[in-house]
NUGUVEX-455481 format. One line per field, with one value per residue (C-alpha): residue number from 1; residue in one letter; x, y, z. Coordinates in steps of 0.25 Angstrom, whole numbers. Each point is the difference from the previous one (the first is absolute). Layout:
BEGIN
vomi NUM, ...
loti A, ...
u X, ...
v Y, ...
w Z, ...
//
This chain:
BEGIN
vomi 1, 2, 3, 4, 5, 6, 7, 8, 9, 10, 11, 12, 13, 14, 15, 16, 17, 18, 19, 20, 21, 22, 23, 24, 25, 26, 27, 28, 29, 30, 31, 32, 33, 34, 35, 36, 37, 38, 39, 40, 41, 42, 43, 44, 45, 46, 47, 48, 49, 50, 51, 52, 53, 54, 55, 56, 57, 58, 59, 60, 61, 62, 63, 64, 65, 66, 67
loti M, P, R, I, L, I, D, R, T, R, C, I, G, A, G, Q, C, V, A, N, A, A, D, H, F, T, Q, S, A, E, D, G, L, S, V, A, L, A, P, A, T, T, A, V, Q, R, V, A, V, E, R, A, M, A, A, C, P, V, Q, A, I, S, L, I, D, D, P
u 211, 8, 7, 3, 13, 5, 14, -1, 14, -2, -16, 1, -16, -5, -13, 0, -4, -13, -4, 0, -4, -7, -4, 14, 9, 0, 10, 5, -5, 14, 9, -9, 5, -7, -6, -6, -14, -5, 5, -6, -9, -7, 6, -8, 7, 13, -2, 0, 12, 7, -5, 6, 12, 3, -4, 9, 11, 12, -6, 0, -12, 1, -10, 3, -7, 2, -4
v 90, 9, -7, 7, -3, 4, 0, -5, 3, 15, -1, 6, -3, 14, -2, 9, -10, -6, 14, 3, -13, -9, -9, -2, -1, -4, -2, -13, -5, -6, 11, 13, 2, 2, -12, 3, -7, 2, 5, 12, -3, 13, 14, 5, -11, 3, 15, -4, -9, 10, 10, -11, -1, 16, -2, -10, 8, -11, -2, -15, -1, -2, -3, -10, -2, -14, 0
w 746, 8, 13, 13, 5, 15, 3, 14, 4, -3, 7, 14, 2, -1, -5, -10, -11, 7, 4, -15, -6, 10, -11, -5, 13, 13, 12, 5, 14, 2, -3, -4, -14, -12, -8, -14, 0, -16, -12, -5, -12, -2, -4, 15, 6, -6, 5, 15, -2, -5, 11, 11, -9, 2, 13, 5, 8, -5, -14, 2, -10, -15, -10, -11, -12, -5, -16
//
């Protein structure tokens, strides 16, 4: 199952991940940075996460395929 990783040292809280894949991302109430909610378990969900990755202005999101 693909895991979503967010490099919070790079994240600037632009919110493009939430705008593109709200089922998989939120922004922390504490610092406004992105937080991954749920893994992408279907092909449709993976496309949404990949869209969020592409929209991230600092490329802070990775999708890791675990065996």
